[in-house]
N, C-alpha and C positions, 0 to 999 in steps of 0.2 A: 383075402383077409383071413387072419388066424381064426379058426372056428372055435377054439377053446377060449371064449371070451369070459374074462373074470369079472369085469365091471363095464356096464353100459352107462355112459355119462350123457344125460339129457340136458340140452341147453335151449330154452325158449328164446326166440329172437324176435325183437320188434323195434325197428327204427333205432338201431344202435351202431350205425356205421362208424362212429367215432371210436368205439371201444371194442368192437367185435374181433378185430385181428388179435388184439392183446389176449382176449379170452381164449380164442381157439389155439393160438400159438402156445399158451401155457398148458393146454391139454395135450397138444402134440409132443410136448417136451416131458410128458410123464415118464418116470422110470419104470412104471408098470406098462409093459408093452401089449399085454393081452386085453386091450380095451377097445370099445367102439364108441365113437362120438356121434351122437344123434342131434343134429341141428334142426330145430323146428321153427321155420319161419312163419310167424303168425300174421301174415298179410302186411309185411313191412312196406312202407311207401318210399323209403330211401334206397340206398344201394346195398342194404344188408342181404337181400336175396341173391344178388350177383356175387357178393363176397362168399356166401355159403356155397354156391355152386362151384366157384373156383377152387375152394378148398376140397370139395368132394371130388372134383376132377383129378386133383393132384395127390389125394391121400385115400388109400383103399380102406382105411378104418373109419372113414367119415360117411355118414348117411345124412341126407337132407330131405326134409318134408316141407312142402309149401302148402299152407292152409289159408283160407279166408280168415280174417281177424275174428278171433273168438275168445281171446284172453289167455293168460298164462296157465290156468288150470287145465283148459282143454288142450293146449299145446303139450303140456307135460303128460297128460293122459295118452295122447297120440304117440308120444315117445315111448311110454311104458308098453304100449301095445306091440311095438315092433322090436323092443329090446330083447336081446338074446343072452345077456350076461348072467352069470351066477348071482351077481349083486347089481343093484342099480344106484347110481349116484346122480347128483344134479349140480349144475353151475348156472349162475345168472350171467347173461351175456355182457354186462358192463363190469363184471368182476374178473378175477383171475386166480389161478391155483399155484401153489408151491409144486415143484416137479415131483416131489415124493408123496404128495397127498394121497393119491389112490393106492399106491403100493403100500404105504403104512396102514391105511384104513383096511385094505384087503387082508394083509397079513395079520393084523389084529383080529379081524373078524374070523379068519380061518383058525388062528391059534385058540380062540375062545369059543368057536362054533356059534358066533353071534348072529342073531337075526338082524340087529342094527348095530353099527359101529359109528362112533362120533369122534371128531377131533375139535380143537379150538381154532381161533382165527385172528386175523388182524383187521382193524378198521383203518382203511386208507382214506384220509380226508385232507383238507387244507392244513391241518395241524401236523400231518405226517402219519406214520404208522403207529397205531396203538394196539398192543397185544391184549387180547381178551382171554382170560382163563376162566373156565367154568368149574364150579366147585362140585364136581361129581367124583365118585370113587371109580377105580378102573373097571370094575366088573359088577354087574347085577345078574345073577345067574338063576333066577326063577321069576315066573310071571308075577308071583305075589310080591317079591322084592321090587320089581320094576314098578308095579302099581303103587306101592307104599313109599318108594324113595325117588321115583322119577316122575310118574304121572302126578303124584302128590304136589310136585312143584308148580303145576299149572294153577293150583289153588292158593298159592302164596305170592310173594313178591316176584317180580319178573326176573327170570334167569336168562342171561345173555346166551343166545345160540340154541336154546331149547326149541324154539319155534322155527328154526332155520333148516331148510332142506340141504343147503349146499355144504354143510360140514358133516353129512351123514351118508352112509351107504346102507341100503336095505336089501335083504335077501329077496330075490325076485319071486321065488316060490311063496314067500310069506305074503307078498302083495297079491299075487294071483289066486292063491288058495283061499284067501279071505276076502277077495274082491275089493281090495282097498285101492281107491282112486281119489283124485282130487274132486272136490265138490264144485262142479262147473257153474252152479248158481251163485256162488260167492264171488264178490268183487275183490275182497281182501280176506286174509287169514286162511285161505284155502290150504296153504302149506302147514299152518299150525294144526288144523284138524286132521289132515292127512297123517302127520306125525303122531298125533294123539291116538288115532285109530290103530296105527301100526304098533304103537307101544302096548296097547290093550291086549294084543294077541301075541306078543313077543315073549319068549322064554329066556333069552340072553341078550343083554344090552351092554356094550363095552365102550369105554372112553379112553382116548389118549390125549394128553394135555398139549401136545405139539401144536403150534400155530401154523396151520397148513393151507389156509384159505385167506384171500385178500378181498374183503368186502369194501367195495368202492362207494363211499358215501357221497353220492351226487346230490348236492343241496337243492337242485331243482326237481328231484324225482317226486313221485306221488306220495312217498312215505314221509316227506319233509314239508308237506303243505297241508293246511287245514282243509278237509273236505266236508261238504255239506252233510254227508252221511256218516261222519265220524262218530257222532253220539250213537246212532243206530247200530253201528258196527260194535262199539264198546258194549252197548246194552245187550245185543244178541249174543255176544261172546260170554258174558257173565250168566245170562239165562241158560245158555247151553251147558255150561259147566255145572250149574245147579241141577239141571235135568240129568246129566251124566252121573252126578253124585248120588242120585237115587239108587243107582246100581252099585257104585263104588263104595259108598258108605263112609266117606271120610268125615271125621269130626272137624268142622271148619273153625279156624280163628278168623272171625269176621273182620277184625281190624286189618289183618293181613290180606284177606280175600278181596276186600273192597278198596284197598289202598290205591292201587294203580288206576282203577276205574274212576274213583273220585278225583284223583289228581288230573288225569287226562280230560275228564269232563269239565273241570274248572278251567283248564287251559282252553278247551274248545269254546266255552262260554265267553272267556276273555276275548278270544279272536273274533267271535261273532259280535260282541259289543263294539269292538274297535271298528268292525265293518258296518256298524249301524244296523245289524240284522237282529233287532230286538225281539222280533216275533220268535225267532229260533231260540234265543236265550230264554224267553219266557216259557216256551214249550218244554225245554229241558228241566228248568227249576221247578216246574209243576208236575213233572213226571213222577208217578207213584214209586217206581223202582228207585229213582235217584233220591227221592225224599227219604225213603227207608235206608238207603246206603249211608247217608251222611250222619247216621247215628254212630258210625264206626270210623272215627277220624283220629284215634289215639296215636297212630304211627306217622301221621302226615305233618309236614312243616307248619309252623305256627300261622303263616299268612293264609294258607289253604284252609286251616281249621277256622280262622277268623271269618273268611268268606262263607264257609259252610254255616257258621252260626248266624250270619246275617241272612242267609237264605232260609234257614229254619224260622227266623223271626219275620220272614217276608219283607225284609228291608231291601227290596231289590233296587231301589233308587240309589242306595249306598253302594251296593255291589257294582252297579253300572258306573258310578262315579270313580270308584277305586280302580276298576278294570280299564277305564279310559286313560288313567294316568300311569298304569302299571307298565 
């Protein structure tokens, strides 16, 4: 293997035999040759472990780790531990990469001395390929600018790709020197907080608008199904941002800050009502944090605002009726 590794690419693998070859093949076709591909099998029960081993046997730049199932955060952390590249990138095992993704990201990072470099991506769904462009400027070259113009985005409306590992590369020394790792206690959003912590200690962040990653939108995946802990996940995320802001000191636009939280919570309540899980619905609409948040609905669609007003008036029977026919 080439010892001068420019980018280590970490791929957590769990029961993805249907898509795994496509992902690995896209990494082997990278125009940047000084890469290592770290496949972390997270206790897969299908043929994924054997697929990984076969690729390792035939490709000197592939490393395989086999773990007992512990979740994607732990798998990625194990990958970071053995990575040797100047930069670290990530890919999800059901997605795939443009051949020039890591060459373009690496060259951009080197040209700008970036701690983190980012590109744009495609969504690959039943509707075809949808290009996503993120409204970032090409370069943020101070920690203060990163905080005020990039981290600040976590406190407003959702920015596509901001929370996504797979369109970014991170200077490995940045992660190691600041002990930045995935929070293995989180079941979701561990990648979001990893990125958040890395941005907090970065001095240069760069962006190229090229669509270089293909995010496969698998409709049956966890991200597209209502989970029982979805409200807890949304709630904890907002609370953590408020706690972080005690240090960051942003002046918040509450209508913007709470918009996605309220919208997703109302959808969660609708799904629970349709499933006849009325106890979950009642617990949410009586939660103190949610009650406070629905004072800030100015940016939300009219039907969401209407439901929030019914909740304020404690007309839950009407909310239930409307959500049943929604």
